[in-house]
C-alpha positions in Angstrom: -14.4 -2.1 22.5 -17.8 -1.3 20.9 -19.8 -2.6 23.9 -17.4 -1.0 26.4 -18.1 2.4 24.7 -21.9 1.7 24.8 -21.7 0.8 28.5 -19.7 4.0 29.4 -22.2 6.1 27.4 -25.1 4.4 29.1 -23.7 5.0 32.6 -22.7 8.6 31.9 -26.1 9.5 30.4 -28.0 7.8 33.2 -26.1 9.8 35.8 -26.7 13.0 33.9 -30.4 12.3 33.5 -30.7 11.4 37.2 -28.8 14.5 38.3 -31.1 16.8 36.3 -34.4 14.9 36.4 -34.7 14.4 40.2 -34.2 18.1 41.2 -36.4 19.1 38.3 -39.1 16.8 39.4 -38.9 18.2 43.0 -39.1 21.7 41.6 -42.2 20.8 39.5 -43.8 19.4 42.7 -43.1 22.5 44.6 -44.3 24.8 41.8 -47.6 22.9 41.7 -48.0 23.3 45.5 -47.2 27.0 45.3 -49.7 27.4 42.4 -52.5 25.7 44.4 -52.0 27.8 47.5 -51.6 31.0 45.5 -55.0 30.4 43.9 -56.5 29.5 47.4 -55.0 32.7 48.8 -56.5 34.8 46.0 -60.0 33.2 46.5 -59.8 33.7 50.3 -59.0 37.4 49.8 -62.3 37.8 48.0 -64.1 37.8 51.4 -62.0 40.7 52.7 -64.3 43.5 51.4 -67.3 41.8 53.0 -65.6 41.4 56.4 -64.5 45.0 56.2 -68.1 46.1 55.8 -70.1 43.8 58.1 -69.7 40.9 60.6 -73.4 40.0 60.5 -73.9 36.2 60.3 -76.6 36.4 57.7 -74.5 38.6 55.4 -71.5 36.4 55.9 -73.4 33.2 55.3 -74.7 34.6 52.0 -71.2 35.8 51.0 -69.7 32.5 51.7 -72.4 30.6 49.9 -72.0 32.6 46.7 -68.4 31.5 46.3 -67.4 28.2 44.6 -65.4 27.0 47.6 -68.2 27.9 50.0 -70.8 26.1 48.0 -68.5 23.1 48.0 -68.1 23.2 51.8 -64.4 24.1 51.6 -64.5 27.6 53.1 -65.0 28.8 56.6 -64.9 32.3 58.3 -63.8 32.7 61.9 -64.8 36.1 63.5 -63.5 36.8 67.0 -66.2 37.2 69.8 -65.4 40.9 70.5 -66.0 41.8 66.9 -69.1 39.8 66.3 -71.6 42.4 67.7 -71.6 45.8 69.4 -72.6 44.4 72.7 -70.0 43.1 75.1 -70.0 39.4 75.7 -71.1 38.6 72.1 -70.2 35.1 70.9 -67.6 34.4 68.2 -68.9 33.5 64.7 -68.1 30.3 62.9 -69.3 30.4 59.2 -68.9 27.2 57.1 -67.2 23.9 57.9 -64.2 24.3 60.2 -61.2 22.0 59.8 -58.3 23.9 61.4 -57.8 23.7 65.2 -57.8 26.7 67.6 -54.1 26.7 67.9 -53.6 27.3 64.1 -56.2 30.1 64.2 -54.5 31.8 67.1 -51.1 31.5 65.4 -52.4 33.0 62.2 -53.9 36.0 64.1 -50.6 36.6 66.0 -48.5 36.4 62.8 -50.8 38.6 60.8 -50.1 36.7 57.5 -51.4 33.6 55.7 -50.4 30.3 57.1 -50.9 26.7 55.9 -51.9 23.9 58.2 -52.0 20.2 57.4 -55.4 18.5 58.0 -57.0 15.2 57.0 -57.4 14.9 53.3 -55.3 17.9 52.4 -54.3 21.3 53.8 -56.1 24.5 54.9 -55.0 28.1 54.0 -55.7 30.4 56.9 -55.9 34.0 55.6 -56.1 36.8 58.3 -58.4 39.8 57.5 -58.5 43.0 59.6 -61.9 44.1 60.7 -63.2 47.7 61.3 -63.2 47.0 65.0 -59.4 46.4 65.0 -59.9 42.6 65.5 -58.6 40.0 63.1 -60.9 37.5 61.4 -59.5 34.4 59.7 -60.8 33.0 56.4 -60.2 29.3 56.2 -59.9 27.6 52.7 -59.5 23.9 52.4 -57.2 22.7 49.5 -57.5 19.0 48.7 -54.4 16.9 48.2 -55.3 16.2 44.6 -55.3 20.0 43.8 -51.9 20.4 45.5 -50.3 17.6 43.3 -52.3 18.5 40.2 -50.1 18.0 37.0 -47.2 16.6 39.0 -47.6 13.0 37.9 -47.9 14.1 34.2 -44.8 16.3 34.5 -42.8 13.4 36.1 -43.9 11.0 33.3 -42.7 13.6 30.7 -39.4 13.9 32.5 -39.0 10.2 32.7 -39.8 9.8 29.0 -37.3 12.5 28.1 -34.7 10.9 30.2 -35.3 7.5 28.7 -35.2 9.0 25.2 -31.9 10.7 26.0 -30.4 7.4 27.3 -31.6 5.5 24.2 -30.3 8.2 21.9 -26.9 8.3 23.6 -26.6 4.5 23.4 -27.5 4.6 19.7 -25.0 7.4 19.0 -22.4 5.6 21.1 -23.1 2.3 19.2 -22.7 4.1 15.8 -19.5 5.7 17.0 -18.3 2.4 18.3 -19.0 0.8 14.9 -17.2 3.5 13.1 -14.2 2.9 15.3 -14.4 -0.9 15.7 -15.0 -1.9 12.1 -11.9 -0.2 10.7 -9.9 -1.8 13.5 -11.4 -5.2 12.7 -10.7 -4.8 9.0 -7.1 -3.9 9.8 -6.7 -6.9 12.1 -8.3 -9.2 9.5 -6.1 -7.9 6.7 -3.0 -8.3 8.9 -4.1 -11.9 9.6 -4.6 -12.6 5.9 -1.2 -11.0 5.1 0.4 -13.2 7.7 -1.1 -16.3 6.1 0.3 -15.4 2.7 -2.7 -13.7 1.1 -0.7 -10.8 -0.1 -3.6 -9.2 -2.0 -5.3 -8.2 1.3 -5.8 -4.5 1.6 -7.7 -2.2 4.0 -10.1 0.6 3.0 -8.5 3.9 4.0 -11.4 5.2 6.1 -12.5 5.7 9.7 -11.1 7.9 12.5 -7.8 9.7 11.6 -5.7 7.4 13.7 -7.1 4.2 12.1 -7.0 5.8 8.6 -3.3 6.5 9.1 -2.8 2.9 10.2 -4.7 1.6 7.2 -2.6 3.8 4.9 0.6 2.6 6.5 -0.6 -1.1 6.3 -1.5 -0.8 2.6 1.9 0.8 1.9 3.7 -2.0 3.7 1.7 -4.7 1.9 2.4 -3.0 -1.5 6.1 -3.0 -0.7 6.0 -6.7 0.3 4.1 -7.5 -2.9 6.6 -5.5 -4.9 9.6 -7.2 -3.3 8.1 -10.6 -3.9 7.2 -9.7 -7.4 10.7 -8.6 -8.1 11.9 -11.9 -6.7 9.4 -13.7 -9.0 10.5 -11.7 -12.0 14.1 -12.4 -11.2 13.4 -16.2 -11.0 11.4 -16.0 -14.3 14.2 -14.0 -16.0 16.7 -16.7 -14.8 14.5 -19.4 -16.2 14.3 -17.6 -19.5 18.0 -17.1 -19.6 18.6 -20.8 -19.0 15.8 -22.4 -21.0 16.5 -20.8 -24.3 20.2 -21.6 -24.4 19.4 -25.1 -23.2 17.0 -25.5 -26.1 19.6 -24.3 -28.6 22.2 -26.5 -27.0 20.0 -29.6 -27.1 19.2 -29.0 -30.8 22.9 -28.6 -31.5 23.7 -31.7 -29.5 21.2 -33.6 -31.6 23.3 -32.8 -34.7 26.5 -34.2 -33.3 25.8 -37.6 -34.7 26.6 -40.8 -32.9 29.5 -41.8 -30.7 30.3 -41.9 -27.0 31.1 -38.2 -26.8 27.9 -37.1 -28.5 25.8 -39.4 -26.3 27.5 -38.0 -23.2 26.8 -34.5 -24.4 23.1 -35.2 -25.0 22.8 -36.9 -21.7 24.4 -34.0 -19.9 22.1 -31.6 -21.7 19.0 -33.6 -20.7 20.3 -33.8 -17.1 20.9 -30.1 -17.0 17.3 -29.5 -18.4 15.9 -31.7 -15.6 17.8 -29.9 -12.9 16.8 -26.5 -14.2 13.1 -27.6 -14.4 13.4 -29.0 -10.8 14.8 -25.8 -9.5 12.2 -23.6 -11.2 9.3 -25.9 -10.1 10.6 -25.8 -6.5 10.7 -22.0 -6.6 7.2 -21.8 -8.0 5.7 -24.2 -5.4 7.4 -22.3 -2.6 6.3 -19.0 -3.9 3.2 -17.5 -2.4 0.7 -15.6 -4.6 1.9 -12.1 -5.1 -0.7 -10.8 -7.5 -2.6 -7.9 -6.1 -6.1 -7.3 -7.4 -7.0 -3.7 -8.3 -7.4 -1.2 -11.1 -4.4 -1.2 -13.5 -3.1 -4.6 -12.3 -1.9 -7.0 -15.1 -0.2 -6.4 -18.4 -0.7 -5.9 -22.1 -0.9 -9.4 -23.7 -0.3 -8.0 -27.2 2.9 -6.3 -26.1 4.2 -9.5 -24.3 3.3 -11.7 -27.3 5.0 -9.4 -29.7 8.2 -9.2 -27.5 8.4 -13.0 -27.1 7.8 -13.8 -30.7 10.6 -11.4 -31.7 12.8 -13.4 -29.4 11.8 -16.9 -30.7 11.6 -15.8 -34.3 15.4 -15.7 -34.5 15.7 -19.4 -33.5 12.7 -20.3 -35.8 14.5 -18.7 -38.7 17.6 -20.8 -38.0 15.5 -23.9 -38.1 13.4 -22.9 -41.2 10.1 -22.6 -39.3 7.3 -20.4 -40.6 5.9 -18.1 -37.9 2.5 -16.4 -37.9 1.2 -13.9 -35.3 -2.3 -12.5 -35.2 -4.5 -10.3 -32.9 -1.7 -8.2 -31.4 -2.4 -5.0 -33.4 -4.2 -3.4 -30.4 -3.5 -3.4 -26.7 -5.2 -6.3 -24.8 -5.2 -5.8 -21.0 -5.4 -9.0 -18.9 -5.3 -9.5 -15.1 -2.0 -11.5 -15.2 1.4 -10.3 -14.1 3.8 -9.8 -17.0 6.4 -12.3 -15.7 3.7 -15.0 -15.5 2.5 -14.5 -19.1 6.1 -14.4 -20.3 6.8 -17.7 -18.5 3.7 -19.3 -19.9 4.4 -18.3 -23.5 8.1 -19.3 -23.3 7.0 -22.7 -21.8 4.6 -23.4 -24.8 7.0 -22.1 -27.5 9.8 -24.0 -26.0 7.7 -27.2 -26.2 7.1 -26.5 -29.9 10.9 -26.4 -30.6 11.5 -29.3 -28.3 8.9 -31.7 -29.5 8.4 -30.9 -33.2 10.9 -31.4 -36.1 12.8 -28.6 -37.6 10.9 -26.7 -40.3 7.5 -27.2 -38.5 5.4 -24.0 -38.7 3.7 -22.5 -35.7 1.5 -19.6 -34.8 0.3 -17.5 -31.9 -3.2 -15.9 -32.0 -4.7 -13.5 -29.5 -8.6 -13.1 -29.4 -10.1 -10.4 -27.2 -13.7 -11.0 -26.0 -16.0 -9.2 -23.6 -15.2 -11.4 -20.5 -12.2 -13.3 -21.6 -9.0 -13.3 -23.7 -8.0 -16.4 -25.5 -4.4 -17.1 -26.5 -3.9 -19.9 -29.1 -0.5 -21.5 -29.6 -0.7 -23.8 -32.7 1.9 -25.9 -34.6 2.0 -28.1 -37.7 3.7 -31.0 -35.9 2.6 -34.6 -35.3 0.1 -33.5 -32.6 -0.6 -35.1 -29.2 -2.3 -38.5 -29.3 -3.8 -38.1 -25.8 -4.5 -34.5 -24.8 -6.1 -35.6 -21.5 -3.0 -37.4 -20.5 -0.8 -34.4 -21.5 -2.9 -32.2 -19.2 -2.8 -34.8 -16.4 1.0 -34.9 -16.9 1.1 -31.1 -16.5 -0.8 -31.5 -13.2 1.0 -34.5 -11.8 4.6 -34.1 -12.9 6.9 -36.8 -14.5 5.5 -38.9 -17.2 6.9 -40.2 -20.5 10.1 -38.4 -19.9 8.5 -34.9 -19.4 8.7 -32.9 -16.3 5.2 -31.4 -17.0 6.5 -28.0 -15.9 5.5 -26.1 -19.1 1.8 -27.0 -19.0 1.7 -26.6 -15.2 3.0 -23.0 -15.5 0.3 -22.3 -18.2 -2.5 -23.9 -16.2 -1.7 -22.1 -12.9 -1.5 -18.8 -14.8 -4.9 -19.4 -16.5 -6.7 -20.7 -13.4 -5.5 -17.7 -11.3 -7.9 -15.6 -13.5 -10.8 -18.1 -13.4 -9.8 -19.5 -16.8 -8.6 -22.9 -18.0 -6.3 -24.6 -20.5 -7.4 -27.0 -23.3 -5.5 -29.0 -25.8 -6.9 -29.9 -29.3 -6.0 -30.2 -33.0 -5.0 -27.0 -34.8 -5.9 -25.9 -38.3 -2.2 -26.3 -39.1 -2.6 -30.0 -38.5 -0.8 -30.4 -35.2 -1.4 -29.4 -31.6 -3.2 -26.3 -30.5 -3.1 -25.2 -26.8 -5.9 -22.8 -25.9 -5.4 -20.5 -22.9 -8.6 -19.0 -21.6 -7.9 -15.9 -19.4 -10.9 -14.6 -17.5 -11.2 -10.8 -17.3 -13.7 -10.4 -14.5 -13.1 -13.5 -12.3 -16.7 -14.7 -12.7 -15.6 -18.2 -13.8 -14.1 -20.5 -11.2 -11.2 -22.8 -11.7 -13.4 -25.7 -11.4 -15.8 -24.4 -14.0 -12.9 -23.8 -16.3 -11.6 -27.3 -15.9 -15.0 -28.8 -16.6 -15.2 -26.8 -19.8 -11.8 -27.9 -21.0 -12.6 -31.4 -22.2 -15.8 -30.2 -23.8 -13.9 -27.6 -25.6 -11.5 -30.2 -27.0 -14.3 -32.3 -28.4 -15.8 -29.4 -30.2 -12.6 -27.9 -31.4 -11.3 -30.7 -33.7 -10.2 -28.8 -36.8 -12.1 -25.6 -35.7 -10.0 -24.2 -32.8 -9.3 -20.8 -34.3 -12.8 -20.3 -35.5 -14.3 -21.1 -32.0 -11.9 -18.7 -30.4 -12.7 -16.0 -32.8 -16.4 -16.3 -31.9 -15.8 -15.5 -28.2 
């Protein structure tokens, strides 16, 4: 489209330039010719007073010699025989160098006005002049070809330069206009392609011609609605998981207190089977779900508000089991680039693991540390700890191992890595396990970089996890 517009502009401008430049060039040539012969006619008329006074050869020779054209041999005077002397039978006078033939001279006398005749090397102006005797003398002035075309070549070059400049300027303007039209269309097509491939964060700058700007606004509105619909679906799935996970945790804890016996074992087996089925359903939904998070100002949630809300929920169950709970760092709002349902799912997964894998009465805490380029969430407990943190993370990445579905850590890891952060497991100051979630605020860290920092962070954090986080 861009090159088509340039070609059309080139063709139209070239036609306009040719339509104006060619006639203008011919007019310039004609004006130069008229100027040359007008000057010649004026110089030839300078001999009219002399011819009106005398036709004497000597006087005429001196008069012709005093002129610039006569001195250059370009002027001649033709006096008829009857007017050259008082006596009958006097001969005609020829003063100067003659170039015109007799026929041209006779025609000029008959017409009584200046005529132009073509001769070798240029043209001659034949100016008739009336004599006192009633005869007509003819003043011949030679005009070289170079004088006739003087300045024409320069004028044509100027016209050609102006025409080329107009063509180049029109092509440049057409190219800029084409870019202004094509680039928004290309961005719109690229965003539509990205949206079709599942990259729902694709948006189009609302700029360009009015039509394309309207199309960009409509596209962005459509993409926002798609993202909102999928986010609602994601939130519904997350809400379903929360509704199922927490009662299942309570049910499993109650089933553990049933004692022994076939009925108790069947109940516990049924609860475990139900937990596995729920985890499978949620994992399948997460794996099939495309990324719906849109990047932009105001995206994300308040981590402090989410932590406060979820801790209020889990504190009731902790009170029933005699667990001490501590929460820190949620006094002020902490904005993070994570959708609220994702952070809720990650916190519930970690807190559910605390209740599932630590004895009753085990204390736990949640700390939020807000840094310049990252927010760190620490979930710590006073349980027996994890003997092999690397294996636990690997299990979170690979699925079933040691009876765990690995869904909890997988949810947390995906949430952190979506911001360029990572997840690390170490020993907490409470004596048990501490899971550190590093959430990037500006996206400058890549997932790979975060994963490389994870093991290093675990080696340095033994017994110092909270202090390291507080320094960030």
